[in-house]
Structure formats: structure tokens, C-alpha cells
VEXGU-54671 format. One record per residue (C-alpha): z negated, x, y negated; residue number from 1; residue in three letters. Coordinates in Angstrom, 1 decimal, m for minus. Example, Ala and Ser with C-alpha at 12.3 -4.5 7.8 and 13.67 -1.06 7.14 Angstrom:
REM residues 2
<site pz="m7.8" px="12.3" py="4.5" k="1" r="ALA"/>
<site pz="m7.1" px="13.7" py="1.1" k="2" r="SER"/>
***
This chain:
REM residues 129
<site pz="0.5" px="0.1" py="0.4" k="1" r="MET"/>
<site pz="1.3" px="1.4" py="m3.5" k="2" r="LEU"/>
<site pz="m1.2" px="m0.6" py="m5.3" k="3" r="LEU"/>
<site pz="m4.4" px="1.3" py="m3.8" k="4" r="ALA"/>
<site pz="m4.1" px="4.3" py="m5.8" k="5" r="TYR"/>
<site pz="m4.7" px="4.8" py="m9.2" k="6" r="SER"/>
<site pz="m2.0" px="6.1" py="m11.5" k="7" r="PRO"/>
<site pz="m4.0" px="9.3" py="m11.7" k="8" r="ALA"/>
<site pz="m4.1" px="9.9" py="m8.0" k="9" r="GLN"/>
<site pz="m0.1" px="8.8" py="m7.9" k="10" r="LEU"/>
<site pz="1.2" px="12.0" py="m10.1" k="11" r="THR"/>
<site pz="0.7" px="15.7" py="m10.0" k="12" r="ASN"/>
<site pz="m0.7" px="15.6" py="m13.3" k="13" r="SER"/>
<site pz="m4.0" px="17.7" py="m14.7" k="14" r="ASP"/>
<site pz="m6.7" px="15.7" py="m14.6" k="15" r="SER"/>
<site pz="m8.0" px="17.1" py="m17.7" k="16" r="THR"/>
<site pz="m4.8" px="15.9" py="m19.9" k="17" r="LEU"/>
<site pz="m6.0" px="12.1" py="m19.0" k="18" r="ILE"/>
<site pz="m8.3" px="10.5" py="m21.8" k="19" r="LYS"/>
<site pz="m11.4" px="8.7" py="m20.9" k="20" r="LYS"/>
<site pz="m11.5" px="5.4" py="m22.5" k="21" r="PRO"/>
<site pz="m15.7" px="5.4" py="m22.8" k="22" r="LYS"/>
<site pz="m15.3" px="8.9" py="m24.7" k="23" r="THR"/>
<site pz="m13.0" px="7.7" py="m27.3" k="24" r="ALA"/>
<site pz="m14.7" px="4.5" py="m27.5" k="25" r="PHE"/>
<site pz="m17.9" px="6.7" py="m28.5" k="26" r="TYR"/>
<site pz="m15.6" px="8.9" py="m31.1" k="27" r="LEU"/>
<site pz="m14.3" px="5.4" py="m32.5" k="28" r="SER"/>
<site pz="m17.4" px="4.9" py="m33.9" k="29" r="LEU"/>
<site pz="m16.2" px="7.0" py="m36.7" k="30" r="ILE"/>
<site pz="m12.9" px="5.2" py="m38.1" k="31" r="PRO"/>
<site pz="m9.9" px="7.3" py="m36.9" k="32" r="GLY"/>
<site pz="m12.5" px="9.7" py="m34.6" k="33" r="GLY"/>
<site pz="m11.0" px="7.8" py="m31.0" k="34" r="GLY"/>
<site pz="m7.1" px="8.2" py="m32.3" k="35" r="GLN"/>
<site pz="m7.9" px="12.2" py="m33.1" k="36" r="LEU"/>
<site pz="m9.3" px="11.9" py="m29.7" k="37" r="TYR"/>
<site pz="m6.2" px="10.7" py="m28.4" k="38" r="ASN"/>
<site pz="m3.7" px="13.3" py="m30.1" k="39" r="GLU"/>
<site pz="m2.9" px="10.2" py="m32.1" k="40" r="LYS"/>
<site pz="m3.2" px="12.8" py="m35.7" k="41" r="PHE"/>
<site pz="m0.4" px="11.2" py="m37.9" k="42" r="LEU"/>
<site pz="m2.3" px="7.4" py="m36.7" k="43" r="LYS"/>
<site pz="m6.0" px="8.8" py="m37.2" k="44" r="GLY"/>
<site pz="m5.5" px="10.0" py="m40.1" k="45" r="SER"/>
<site pz="m3.5" px="6.5" py="m41.6" k="46" r="ILE"/>
<site pz="m6.9" px="5.1" py="m40.2" k="47" r="VAL"/>
<site pz="m8.9" px="7.5" py="m42.1" k="48" r="MET"/>
<site pz="m7.3" px="7.0" py="m45.0" k="49" r="GLY"/>
<site pz="m7.2" px="3.4" py="m45.1" k="50" r="LEU"/>
<site pz="m10.8" px="2.9" py="m44.5" k="51" r="GLU"/>
<site pz="m11.8" px="5.0" py="m47.1" k="52" r="SER"/>
<site pz="m9.5" px="3.4" py="m49.5" k="53" r="PHE"/>
<site pz="m10.7" px="0.1" py="m48.4" k="54" r="ALA"/>
<site pz="m14.5" px="1.1" py="m48.7" k="55" r="ILE"/>
<site pz="m14.0" px="2.9" py="m51.6" k="56" r="TYR"/>
<site pz="m12.1" px="m0.9" py="m53.4" k="57" r="SER"/>
<site pz="m14.9" px="m2.6" py="m52.0" k="58" r="PHE"/>
<site pz="m17.7" px="m0.6" py="m53.6" k="59" r="LEU"/>
<site pz="m15.6" px="m0.8" py="m57.0" k="60" r="GLU"/>
<site pz="m15.1" px="m4.3" py="m57.1" k="61" r="ASN"/>
<site pz="m18.6" px="m4.8" py="m56.3" k="62" r="SER"/>
<site pz="m19.9" px="m2.5" py="m58.8" k="63" r="ASN"/>
<site pz="m17.4" px="m4.2" py="m61.5" k="64" r="ILE"/>
<site pz="m18.8" px="m7.8" py="m60.4" k="65" r="TYR"/>
<site pz="m22.6" px="m6.6" py="m60.5" k="66" r="LYS"/>
<site pz="m22.1" px="m4.9" py="m64.1" k="67" r="ASP"/>
<site pz="m19.3" px="m7.8" py="m65.6" k="68" r="TYR"/>
<site pz="m21.7" px="m9.0" py="m68.1" k="69" r="ASP"/>
<site pz="m22.2" px="m5.2" py="m70.0" k="70" r="ASN"/>
<site pz="m18.3" px="m4.7" py="m69.7" k="71" r="GLY"/>
<site pz="m14.7" px="m5.4" py="m70.8" k="72" r="ASP"/>
<site pz="m12.9" px="m5.9" py="m68.0" k="73" r="TYR"/>
<site pz="m9.2" px="m7.7" py="m67.7" k="74" r="PRO"/>
<site pz="m10.1" px="m9.9" py="m64.8" k="75" r="LEU"/>
<site pz="m12.5" px="m12.8" py="m64.4" k="76" r="SER"/>
<site pz="m15.8" px="m12.4" py="m62.5" k="77" r="LYS"/>
<site pz="m14.7" px="m14.7" py="m59.7" k="78" r="ARG"/>
<site pz="m11.9" px="m12.6" py="m59.3" k="79" r="ARG"/>
<site pz="m13.7" px="m9.2" py="m58.7" k="80" r="TYR"/>
<site pz="m15.9" px="m11.5" py="m56.0" k="81" r="LEU"/>
<site pz="m12.8" px="m12.7" py="m54.4" k="82" r="GLU"/>
<site pz="m11.4" px="m8.8" py="m54.3" k="83" r="LYS"/>
<site pz="m14.8" px="m7.5" py="m53.4" k="84" r="ARG"/>
<site pz="m14.8" px="m9.8" py="m50.3" k="85" r="ASN"/>
<site pz="m11.0" px="m9.2" py="m49.5" k="86" r="LYS"/>
<site pz="m12.1" px="m5.7" py="m49.2" k="87" r="TYR"/>
<site pz="m15.0" px="m5.8" py="m46.8" k="88" r="ALA"/>
<site pz="m13.0" px="m8.2" py="m44.3" k="89" r="TRP"/>
<site pz="m10.4" px="m5.0" py="m44.3" k="90" r="TRP"/>
<site pz="m13.6" px="m2.8" py="m43.7" k="91" r="VAL"/>
<site pz="m14.2" px="m4.8" py="m41.0" k="92" r="ILE"/>
<site pz="m10.6" px="m5.4" py="m39.5" k="93" r="PHE"/>
<site pz="m9.7" px="m1.9" py="m40.0" k="94" r="LEU"/>
<site pz="m13.2" px="m0.6" py="m37.8" k="95" r="TYR"/>
<site pz="m12.9" px="m2.8" py="m34.9" k="96" r="PHE"/>
<site pz="m8.8" px="m2.4" py="m34.8" k="97" r="TYR"/>
<site pz="m9.3" px="1.4" py="m34.4" k="98" r="SER"/>
<site pz="m12.0" px="1.1" py="m31.8" k="99" r="MET"/>
<site pz="m9.8" px="m1.2" py="m30.0" k="100" r="ILE"/>
<site pz="m6.6" px="1.0" py="m30.8" k="101" r="ASP"/>
<site pz="m8.4" px="4.0" py="m29.5" k="102" r="ALA"/>
<site pz="m9.6" px="2.4" py="m26.3" k="103" r="LEU"/>
<site pz="m6.0" px="1.5" py="m25.5" k="104" r="VAL"/>
<site pz="m4.1" px="4.3" py="m25.9" k="105" r="ASP"/>
<site pz="m7.2" px="5.9" py="m24.0" k="106" r="ALA"/>
<site pz="m6.4" px="3.8" py="m21.1" k="107" r="HIS"/>
<site pz="m2.8" px="4.2" py="m20.8" k="108" r="LEU"/>
<site pz="m2.6" px="8.4" py="m21.7" k="109" r="SER"/>
<site pz="m1.4" px="8.7" py="m17.5" k="110" r="PRO"/>
<site pz="1.5" px="6.2" py="m18.3" k="111" r="PHE"/>
<site pz="4.3" px="8.4" py="m19.2" k="112" r="ASP"/>
<site pz="3.4" px="10.3" py="m16.9" k="113" r="ASP"/>
<site pz="3.4" px="7.9" py="m13.9" k="114" r="VAL"/>
<site pz="6.4" px="6.0" py="m15.3" k="115" r="MET"/>
<site pz="8.7" px="9.5" py="m15.9" k="116" r="SER"/>
<site pz="7.9" px="10.1" py="m11.5" k="117" r="THR"/>
<site pz="10.6" px="9.2" py="m9.5" k="118" r="GLU"/>
<site pz="9.6" px="6.0" py="m6.5" k="119" r="ILE"/>
<site pz="10.6" px="7.9" py="m4.0" k="120" r="GLU"/>
<site pz="8.0" px="11.2" py="m5.1" k="121" r="GLU"/>
<site pz="5.3" px="8.2" py="m5.2" k="122" r="LEU"/>
<site pz="5.8" px="6.9" py="m1.9" k="123" r="ARG"/>
<site pz="6.5" px="9.9" py="m0.3" k="124" r="GLY"/>
<site pz="3.1" px="11.3" py="m1.5" k="125" r="GLU"/>
<site pz="2.0" px="8.0" py="m0.4" k="126" r="LYS"/>
<site pz="2.8" px="9.0" py="3.2" k="127" r="ASN"/>
<site pz="1.8" px="12.3" py="3.4" k="128" r="GLU"/>
<site pz="m2.0" px="11.1" py="2.9" k="129" r="LYS"/>
***
């Protein structure tokens, strides 16, 4: 039965190249960390940048909303409240997106090796065991 073997057993790939989902999850507690662990450097940098921008925008709009009566701002106080809330949702969304993405990438790390292996090779390895 071909289904009884895991993708790691079906290929001759180095097991150190297969990413561990548990490690990816723990590293993804820092936004972009899981992507960096999975060697998705551009994606990790983008996640870090977007998360930083969303946190900065949330804090900036929050400070303007709190200090609205002491300053001269072009938008209404209600608008700064709406912008603050919008960026709070983006912070939450990006955080959980990066966690899920890192976990999925780690689970799928052996996918390319398995898909590039010829079916005849897989059957031959199964019959040898």
C-alpha cells in the first residue's frame, strides 16, 4: 500500500531539510519568524513590514484620537477612531495569517521532492522494503 508511507519515507531527501511545523508555529509567534524559518525570506520580510506598519498606524491614530482636543487635525475625531480600529483589525489579521501560513509551509516542505519523484521509483522503494 502506497498510502502507508509518509512523504519523508518515500524520498531519499535529507530529513534535516524537512521543516518541522511545531518549530514553525513557535517561531511564528514573532510575525514573520515562521516564514524566515521556512526560508521564505521575501514573504517574511513583507509580513514583518506590514505588521510593523499596522502597529505604527494603530498607535498613531490612537494617540491622535486621545489628544484630538489639544491639536489641529484635518479629520474628525470619529474618523481617527475608525482608522484606529481598522488598523487594530489589520494587526490581528496579519498576526494570525502569518502563523497559519508558516504552519502550512512547514507541512508542505517535502511536497516538491515527493512530486518530482517518479512513480516507478516510489513503487520500487516500496517493493524493496
